N, C-alpha and C positions, 0 to 999 in steps of 0.2 A: 100483216107482218112488218111492212115498212114502217107503220106507225110505232109498233113496239120497238123496232130497232132504233128509230129516232129518239124515242123516249129513253131507252137505255143509254144511248150516246150522250143525251143531254144530262142525265144523272151523273155519268162518269165525268163529263166535262165540269159540272158544278163541284163534284168532290175534288177533282184535281185543282180547281181554282181555290177551294177552301184550304187545301193542303198548302198551296203556295202562299196564301195570304195569312195563314195562322202565325208564322214566326213574326211577320211584320206587325200583326195586330197585338201579339202578346209581348213584344219587345218593350213597349213603354212600361209595363208592369215590373220589369226587372231593373228599375232605376237605381243608380249609384250616386252618392253625394257628389255634387258638382264642385268645381274649384271655388266658385263664388260663395257657396254656402259654407265651405270649410274656412275660407278667409274671414267670413262674417263672424263665425263662432270664435275664431282666433282673436279678432279685434274686440269682440265683446268680452272675452276673457281678460285681455290686456286692460281694457277700459275698467272692468270691474276691479281688477287688482289695483290700478292707479287710484280709483275712487276710495277703495277700502284702506289703502296705506298711503294716501296722498301726503299727510303731515309727516309721517315717518320718512318718506322719500325726500320731502323738502328739507327736513332736518339733516339728513345724510348728505344731500347735495350741497347745502350751504356750509356744512362742516368740512367736506372735502375741498371745496373751493377756497375757503378761508385758510385752511391748513396749507394749501399750496402757496398762498400769498406769503405765509410765514416762512415756509421752506425756502422761498426765493431770497429771504433776508439772512439765511443761516451763515453765509460766508463772511458777513461783517463781524469784525472783532471790536467790541467797545472797550473803552478805557477800564471799565469795571471788570470786564472779563480778563483782560491782559494783566491788570494790576492785582486782582484779588482772586476771582473765581478759579482761573486756571491754576494759580499757585496752590490754592487750597486743595484742588482736585489732585494735583501732582504729589502733594505732600501725603495725602491719604493713600494714594496708590503706591508710593515709594515705601512708606513706613508700615503699611498694613492697617486694617481697621482698628484693631485693639490698641496698638500703640498710638495711632494718630488721634483717636477719640479720647485718649487718656491725658491729653494736654491741650492748651489753647492753640487753635490753628489760626483763627481769625476772630473778628468782632461780631460774628453772627451767632445766633443761639444754636444749641446742639441739634434742635429739630431739623434744621436745614442741612447740617453736616451729616445727619443720618441718610438723607437723600443722596448727597454727594458720595457717601460711602457705597451705597447700592450701585450708583452709576459707574463706579470704578471697575465693577465686575462685568460690565457690558462692553463687548468688543467694538466700540465706536469711539470717535474722538470726543474729548471732553466738551468741545464747542457744540457739537451736535447734540450730545446727550443732555447737557445742561439746558440748552434752549428747548429741546423736545419736551422735557418735564414741565417747563413753564407753559408751553403750548397746550399740553394736556390739561393743565389747570385752567387755562383759558376756557376750555370746553366745560370743565366743572363749574367755573364761574358763570358762564352763560346759562347753564342749566339752572343754577340757583336763581339767577335773575328772572328767567322766564317762568319758573315755578312761582316766584313772588307775584309776577304779573298775572299769571293764571289764577292765583288765589284771590287777587284783588278785582280782576275784571271778568273772570269766567269766560273769556273769549279765546278760542283756539288761534285765530289769526293774530291777535295781539300777543299771544304767548309766543308764536313763531317769530313775530316781528321783533320782540324783545331779545330772543335768542340770536337772531341774525344781526341785530344792531350791535350787540356786545362783541361778537366775533369780527364785525366789520369796523369797529372803532379803531382809528389809527393809533390812539394813545395806548390801546390794549395790545395790538399785534406788533407795534414797534417795541413795546416794553419787553415782550417775550422773544420775538423773532429776531430783532436787531440788537437790542440792548443786553439780552440774556439775564434780565432781572427776574425776580421771583415774586413780584408784588401780587400776581394773580393767585398765589398760594394763600397768603393770609387774608386777602380780600374775599376769596371764594368762601372761606369759613365765616367771615363776617356776614356775608350775604345769606349764607345758610342759616346763621343765627337769626337773621331777620325773618327768614321764611318760617322757622319754627315758632317765632313770636306770633306771626300771623296765624299759625295753626294752633296757637295757645298751648304749645308744648314748651313752656318757659324754661324748665330745667335743662332740657335738651339744647335750647338756645344758648343758655349760659355755658354749657360744655363746648358748643361750637365756637363761642367767643373765646373761651379759654384756649382752645387749639390755635385760633388765630393769633392770640397774644403770645403763645409759645413760639410762633414763627417770626413775628415782627412787632416791634414796639409801636409802630404806627397804628396798630389796632386800638391803642389807648384813645384815639380820637373818638371812638364810639362808646367809650366807657361812661360818659355822662348820660347816655341813653339808659343804661342799666342802673345808674344812680337814681334817675327819675323814677324808674320802675320799682326800685328798692324802697324809695320813700313812699310811693303809692301802694306798697304792699303787693305788687304784681309778681314779684319773685321772692323766694325764701330769704330770710335774714342771713343764712349761711352761704348765700351765693358768691360773695367775694372769696370765701375760702375755697369754693369749688374751682374758681379761676386759678387761684394760686396753686391748688392741688394738681390741676392739669399741667401747669408749667413745671412743677417739681417732678411730676411723673415722666415728663419728657427728658428731664435731667438725669434720671436714674441710670440709663445705660452708659452714658458718658462717665458718670461718677463711679460706676462699677469697673470701668476701664482704667480708672486711676486719677481722673481729673478732680480737683478739690471742689467740694460743694460750694464753697464761698465764691470761687471763680465762676461757677455755673449760675449762681443766683445774682451775680452783680454784672452780668453781661451788658444789660441796658444802661447801667451807670457808667460803664467804660465807654459805651457808644456816645453818651451825652457830651463828653469832652473831646471828641475827635475832630471837630471843625470849629473854627473861630469866626468865619464869615457870618454876618447876621442873617443873610439869606443866600442860598446857593441857587440863584435864579428861580426862586419860587415866588409866586404871586401872593406875598404876605404883606402885612401892614407896613413893615419897615422898608419894603421895596418901593413904597411911594416916595421915599426920600432920595432916590437915585443912587448914584455910584457909591455914596458913603456907606450904603448897606452891604456892599461887596468888599469893603476894605477890612482885611483881617488883622492889620498891623496897628490900627488905632488903639490908643490906650483907653478909649471910652467903650470898647467892645464889651468888656465884662459888666460895666455899669449899665449899659443899654440892655444887655441880655437879661440882667436881673429885673430891670423895669418892665421889659416885655413879658417875662414870665409872670410877674405880678399882675400885669394887665390882663394876660390870658386867663389866669386863675380867677380874677375878679369878674370878668365877663362870663366865664363858664359857670361860676357859682351863682351869679345872678340869673342866668338862663335856666339852670337846674331848679332854682327856687321858683321861677315863674312857671316852668313846665310842671313841676311837682305840686304846687299849691294853688295856682291860678287857672289851671286848665282841667277840662274833663277828659279822662283817658278814653280813647277809642282804639280799636284794633289797628286802624290806619296810623295812629299816632307814632307807632314804632318806625314807620318809614319817614314821616314828617320830621320827627325829632332826630333820627339818625342822620338825615341829610343836613339838618341845622348844625349839629355838633361836628360832623365830619368836615364841614366847611368853615365854621367859626374857629374851632380850636387851633388848627394849624395856621390859620390866617394871622393870629396874634402872636404865635410862638416864634422865638428866634431860631436860627440855624436850620431852617427847614430846607430840604432838598426839592429840586424841581418836580419830582414824581410823588411828593407827599400828599397831593390832592387826588391821587389815583382812586382811593376808596370813595371820596366824595363824588367823583365823576361816575362811578358805577352805581352808587346809591341814587344819583340824579336820574338815571334811566328808569328805575322803579318809581321814583317820585313823579316823573313826567307822565308815566302811564296812569298813575293814581290821579293826577290832576292834568288832564290833556290840554287844558288852556294854558298851562305853565310849561309848555315844551321848551321855552327859552332857557329854562334852568339847565336842562341837559345839553342844549346847544352851546351855551356860554361855558359850562364846565368842561365840555370836551374841547372847545376851541382853546381855552387857556391851558388845559393839560397838554394838548398836542403841540401847541406852539413852543412851550418851554422844553418839551422833549426834542423837537426839531432843533432848537437852539443848542441843546447839549450835544446831540449826536452829529449834527451837520452844520453847526455854527450859522444858523439862519437868524438874521437880525433885521427883518423888515420893520418890526415894531420894537420900540423900547420896552423894557420891563415895566416901566412906570405906566405906560399906556395899557398894557395887558393887565396889570394889577388894577387899574381903574375900571376895566371891564369886569373884573372879578368883584370889585367893590359894588358895582351896580347890581350884580347878581345877588350878593348878600343883602343889599338893601331891599330888593324886590322880594326875596325870600322872607325877610323879617316882616315886611308889610303884609304879605299873604298869610303868614302864620298868625300874626297878631289879629288879623281880621277873622281868621278861621276859629281861633281858640279863645281870644279875649273878647272881641266885639260880639261875634255871633254866639259864643259860649255864654256871655252875660245875658244876651237876649233870650236864649233858651231857658236859662235859670229864672228869668223874671216872671 
């Protein structure tokens, strides 16, 4: 009996022990996600997002940063804004769009006055709105440059570098953010035309160039490139008519408002006689002769101007002939010849302003990515462009205009040497 009792007590004791241990043994099976595992999944998700969209985030970051730099310059009022842009803006706002566009407000083309007209309806100051539009086109310009670089290099990092460089270039953000100039507008369309040339969409490229010409006469610096392509049969024979047609199309709204068609078609002729100084602190050929180039009262100005125009035409025609008849066209030739003409044409012309090498400076970025060993081209172009801008805006005179022009001359000589070697010497060897 005692043994049976002991056995029963032992069984009860074991069952009680099992009942007490069961919750402790089964507890690990009811595991919940720990804080560490949740954090790990969160970090993995963030890492995956950054990897997937790294370039988009980089583009956004550099855009925001460079726009903030420009916004910091918005308080500055340049002489061009005080003397011209603000007056044009106020005239349009006071008279109303229809009446204002029906007569001559200033010496710019109607394309830019359409932009000013739209800005008058925005409830911000003219200073902010005018500069903001130029800054937006800085982004458009940077996109065009980086797409050209992408087409030439097929490199994501070089594409991003090109975009960042354009937005970080002092000559670019001072032009829009401090000066309130609109050079980024016509230049962006010029670079877009180069992009479409690289894509072999030549008619679209001509249209883009026509839009650039409708905004600024300085687009003519790139006209010899299209002349070369025209002689080589790379663009249709009617291409010049397309450029003229685009310009006329931009004139139509102003003409319908009452402005005479003759006044609209002769805007650029009126601009040509606005200044008498042989150079307005631009690094041009005549600047090599010192202060005499800045004298607008000399009775020799008209004669020298005529001689410089003839010299510029002679050099340009000679280069067009060499490029059209003595070289083999390659897709990259659009960039090489664009930089050549955008640098050479304004260099020999009289009455050039300090910012007239803006287009050449932007083309030099694409050129330097195309020829990495020639990065000095972009460096010299930017140095010369930025120095003359600083002189105009802030009267900085650490170097004389003659010295800066000599640096520009060195850049031109190096460019001519390199292109002669690429197209004449090496081209002859390839044909042999």
